[in-house]
C-alpha positions in Angstrom: 26.4 -13.6 -1.8 23.6 -11.2 -1.1 20.1 -12.2 -2.3 18.7 -10.3 -5.3 15.9 -7.9 -4.2 13.8 -5.9 -6.6 11.5 -3.0 -5.6 8.5 -2.7 -7.9 7.0 0.8 -8.1 3.7 1.1 -10.0 3.1 4.5 -11.7 0.0 5.8 -13.5 0.1 9.5 -14.3 1.9 10.2 -11.1 5.3 11.4 -12.3 5.9 13.9 -9.5 5.2 11.4 -6.8 7.1 8.7 -8.6 10.2 10.8 -9.0 10.2 11.8 -5.3 9.8 8.1 -4.4 12.7 7.1 -6.7 14.9 9.9 -5.2 14.4 8.4 -1.7 15.1 4.9 -3.1 18.4 6.2 -4.4 19.7 6.1 -0.9 18.7 2.5 -0.1 21.5 0.7 1.7 20.7 -2.9 0.8 23.3 -4.5 -1.6 22.0 -6.3 -4.7 18.8 -4.2 -4.6 17.4 -2.7 -7.8 14.2 -0.8 -8.8 11.7 -1.5 -11.5 9.1 1.1 -12.4 6.0 -0.3 -14.0 4.2 2.4 -16.0 0.5 1.6 -16.2 -0.3 3.3 -19.6 0.4 6.8 -18.4 -0.6 9.8 -20.6 1.2 12.5 -18.6 4.7 11.9 -20.0 5.8 9.9 -17.0 8.1 7.4 -18.8 10.1 10.2 -20.4 10.5 12.1 -17.2 11.5 9.0 -15.3 14.1 8.0 -18.0 15.5 11.5 -18.0 15.9 11.7 -14.2 16.9 8.0 -13.6 18.6 6.6 -16.6 19.6 3.4 -14.8 16.1 2.5 -13.6 14.5 -0.5 -15.2 11.2 0.6 -16.8 8.4 -1.6 -17.9 5.8 0.1 -20.1 2.3 -1.3 -20.2 0.0 -0.2 -23.0 -3.0 0.6 -20.8 -3.9 1.2 -17.2 -4.6 -2.4 -16.0 -5.0 -1.6 -12.3 -3.0 -2.2 -9.2 -3.1 -6.0 -9.2 -2.4 -6.6 -12.8 0.2 -3.9 -13.0 2.1 -5.3 -10.1 1.8 -8.9 -11.4 3.3 -7.7 -14.7 6.2 -6.2 -12.7 6.6 -9.4 -10.7 6.9 -11.4 -13.9 9.6 -9.1 -15.1 11.7 -9.2 -12.0 11.3 -13.0 -11.7 12.9 -13.1 -15.2 15.7 -11.0 -13.7 16.3 -13.7 -11.0 14.8 -11.8 -8.1 14.9 -13.7 -4.8 12.7 -11.1 -3.0 10.3 -8.5 -4.2 9.1 -5.4 -2.5 5.9 -3.9 -3.8 6.0 -0.1 -3.1 3.4 2.6 -3.8 4.7 5.4 -5.8 3.3 8.0 -3.4 5.7 7.1 -0.7 9.2 8.1 0.4 11.4 5.7 2.3 14.0 5.6 5.0 17.4 4.7 3.5 17.4 1.5 5.7 13.8 0.4 5.1 14.7 -2.5 2.8 17.1 -4.5 4.9 14.9 -5.3 7.9 12.1 -6.6 5.6 14.4 -8.9 3.7 16.2 -10.0 6.9 12.9 -10.9 8.4 12.1 -13.2 5.5 15.6 -14.6 5.5 15.8 -15.4 9.2 12.2 -16.7 9.6 11.2 -19.4 7.1 7.7 -19.3 8.5 7.3 -15.6 7.5 5.5 -15.1 4.2 5.2 -11.3 4.0 7.1 -8.6 5.8 5.6 -5.1 6.1 7.0 -1.8 7.5 5.8 0.8 9.9 4.1 3.5 7.7 3.6 7.1 8.6 1.5 9.9 7.1 3.9 11.9 4.8 2.5 15.3 5.9 2.4 14.3 9.6 5.7 12.4 9.9 5.2 11.3 13.5 1.7 10.1 13.0 1.0 6.5 12.1 -0.9 5.3 9.0 -0.1 1.5 9.5 1.4 -0.4 12.4 -0.2 -3.7 11.6 -3.5 -4.9 10.2 -6.6 -6.4 11.7 -8.9 -8.6 9.6 -11.9 -10.5 10.9 -13.9 -11.9 8.0 -16.7 -13.0 10.3 -17.6 -9.4 11.1 -16.2 -7.7 8.0 -13.7 -5.8 10.0 -10.6 -4.6 8.2 -8.5 -1.9 9.8 -5.0 -0.6 10.5 -3.4 -0.8 13.9 -2.4 2.7 15.1 -4.2 4.7 12.4 -3.8 8.4 13.1 -2.1 7.8 16.4 1.3 9.4 17.4 4.1 7.0 17.2 4.9 5.4 20.6 6.9 2.5 22.0 3.9 0.3 21.9 4.2 0.3 18.1 7.8 -0.7 18.1 7.0 -4.4 18.8 7.6 -6.6 15.8 5.5 -9.7 15.3 2.7 -11.4 13.4 -0.2 -9.3 12.2 -3.5 -9.8 10.4 -2.6 -8.5 6.9 -0.1 -6.5 5.0 -1.1 -3.3 3.2 -0.3 -3.1 -0.5 1.3 0.3 0.1 4.5 -1.6 0.9 5.1 -5.3 1.4 8.0 -7.7 0.9 7.7 -11.3 -0.2 9.8 -14.1 -1.4 9.6 -14.7 -5.2 8.7 -18.4 -4.7 5.9 -17.6 -2.2 4.3 -15.0 -4.4 4.5 -17.4 -7.3 3.0 -20.2 -5.1 -0.2 -18.2 -4.4 -0.5 -16.9 -7.9 0.2 -13.2 -7.3 -2.4 -10.6 -6.7 -6.0 -11.5 -7.7 -6.7 -9.4 -10.7 -10.5 -9.6 -10.2 -10.1 -6.9 -7.5 -10.6 -3.6 -9.3 -9.6 -1.4 -6.3 -9.1 -2.2 -2.6 -9.0 -5.6 -1.0 -6.3 -7.3 -3.1 -3.7 -6.9 -0.4 -5.9 -8.4 2.3 -6.7 -11.3 -0.1 -3.0 -11.9 -0.8 -2.3 -11.9 2.9 -5.1 -14.5 3.5 -3.8 -16.7 0.8 -0.2 -16.5 2.1 -1.5 -17.3 5.6 -3.3 -20.3 4.1 0.1 -21.7 3.1 0.9 -21.7 6.8 3.1 -18.6 6.6 2.8 -15.5 8.8 2.5 -11.8 8.0 5.2 -10.0 9.9 5.1 -6.4 11.0 8.6 -5.0 11.0 8.7 -1.5 12.8 12.4 -1.0 12.2 11.5 -0.5 8.5 9.9 2.9 8.0 8.3 4.7 5.1 6.0 7.7 4.7 2.8 7.7 2.6 1.2 10.7 0.9 -2.3 9.9 2.0 -3.5 13.4 1.5 -5.7 14.5 -1.4 -6.6 18.1 -2.2 -10.4 18.3 -2.1 -11.7 21.3 -3.8 -15.1 21.2 -5.4 -17.5 18.7 -4.0 -15.3 17.1 -1.3 -18.3 15.2 0.2 -19.1 13.5 -3.1 -15.5 12.5 -3.6 -15.4 10.9 -0.1 -18.6 9.1 -0.8 -17.3 7.7 -4.1 -14.1 6.5 -2.3 -16.1 4.8 0.5 -18.2 3.1 -2.2 -15.2 1.9 -4.2 -13.5 0.6 -1.0 -16.7 -1.1 0.1 -17.0 -2.9 -3.3 -13.5 -4.2 -2.8 -14.2 -5.4 0.7 -17.5 -7.1 -0.4 -15.7 -8.8 -3.2 -13.1 -10.1 -0.7 -15.8 -11.3 1.7 -17.7 -13.1 -1.1 -14.5 -14.7 -2.4 -13.7 -16.1 1.0 -17.4 -17.1 1.6 -17.7 -14.8 4.7 -21.4 -14.4 4.4 -22.0 -13.2 7.9 -19.2 -10.7 7.4 -20.9 -9.4 4.3 -24.2 -8.8 6.2 -22.3 -7.0 9.1 -20.4 -4.9 6.7 -23.5 -3.8 4.8 -25.3 -3.0 8.0 -22.4 -0.8 9.1 -22.0 1.0 5.7 -24.3 4.0 6.6 -22.2 4.6 9.7 -19.0 4.6 7.6 -20.5 7.1 5.2 -21.6 9.3 8.1 -18.2 9.1 9.7 -16.5 10.1 6.5 -18.9 13.0 6.0 -18.1 14.1 9.6 -14.4 14.0 9.1 -14.6 16.0 5.9 -16.6 18.7 7.7 -14.3 18.8 10.6 -11.2 19.2 8.5 -12.8 21.8 6.2 -13.7 23.8 9.3 -10.2 23.3 10.6 -8.8 24.5 7.2 -10.9 27.6 7.3 -9.8 28.4 10.8 -6.1 27.9 9.9 -6.1 29.6 6.5 -9.1 31.8 6.4 -10.1 30.2 3.1 -12.6 27.5 2.3 -10.1 25.1 0.7 -7.5 22.9 2.5 -5.7 19.6 2.1 -8.0 16.8 3.2 -6.7 13.6 4.7 -8.4 10.5 3.5 -7.4 6.9 4.2 -5.9 5.6 1.0 -5.9 1.9 1.6 -8.1 0.4 4.2 
């Protein structure tokens, strides 16, 4: 008998992305796998569009947007009621390889010391360029980063094994383990909750496993017209607040100091990237507007 696996997809006013994600999930080859969409109080007609396109999809409607952590926790409670053995949390702005699910679940089945399994993740608009091939977290210095970020895929990224943390973009976990750590910490407003989950799972003596045979593509791009620099600054600030909350929660005081000292450099680097890509966009299109690539999670 195959274990029951539920894929939880969180949506908030993102019907187009969610429908594309669900279309890719329709080809998933894992038996006993079902999909739950959690709608986080959308006002764009998402629930109706999802029901019209995918009548067999389980849909959980929340009255308001309660954020990433609380929305996914609500989805988890629902799939636990539906007797899920494994849960895969998946961002709605992704598309998946048809075989992405099986390697994640098999990793957790075969390795009782594995607590979370996470796939290789590519940029959607640069399908051979990596967004995530493992995670590095060093609380003592405040360092949180993706392995392989913006690098072309290569054999060195095909080695499976333990990694520092799983990105919330996509992660698989046993129902019992997610329950044991109490789910996502809902005090995180944005960013950091996935690293925190990974640290708490690791504290149980379980590993975070990078599984490169599982592949998905993430729509990390955002169209930046208007004041692109201001948007990037706001994003860096939101991300920094999440990281600082993480460091405070885990009492990494030295890491907080290091992170704050490096913050001006992060802002400068983000500003530089925006300018480079805007110039590149002008050179390619002859116009002053282009799609800007911004790191979405860590």
